[in-house]
N, C-alpha and C positions, 0 to 999 in steps of 0.2 A: 393625488396622494403619493407624492414622491418622497422617498426616504433616502437620505445621504448615507452611504456606507462609510463608516469611519475607517481610519488607517488601521486601527487595532483589529477591527472585524475582518478586514481584508487579510491581514497577517495571519489571524487565527484560521480563517478559511483556507488559506494556502497551506498552512502548517498541517491542518487536519487532512486535506486531500493528499498531501505528500505522505503522511503517515499511513493512509489507506493504501496508497500505491506500494509503499515499502512492505506493509503487512501481507498484501496479496502476493508480492514477489517472493517473500519468505515462504508463504504457504505453498506456492507453486513449486519452488525449488525443493522443499521437503517431500512433496508428492513425487516429483521427478526422481529424487534420490531413492525413495522407497521402491519405485518401479524398476529402476536400474539395479538396485540391490536384489530384488526378487528374480531378475533375469540373470543374475550372477556376474554383473559387470564390476562389482566391488569385492 
């Protein structure tokens, strides 16, 4: 039961994983900035 992954599905999967990485990075940077602000670095 082999299914061929089409080019569009591969592009969509790559795009979605890239978006997940970008969103996690933004979330981590916001948390880091809040921690630094709480300790008076800003």
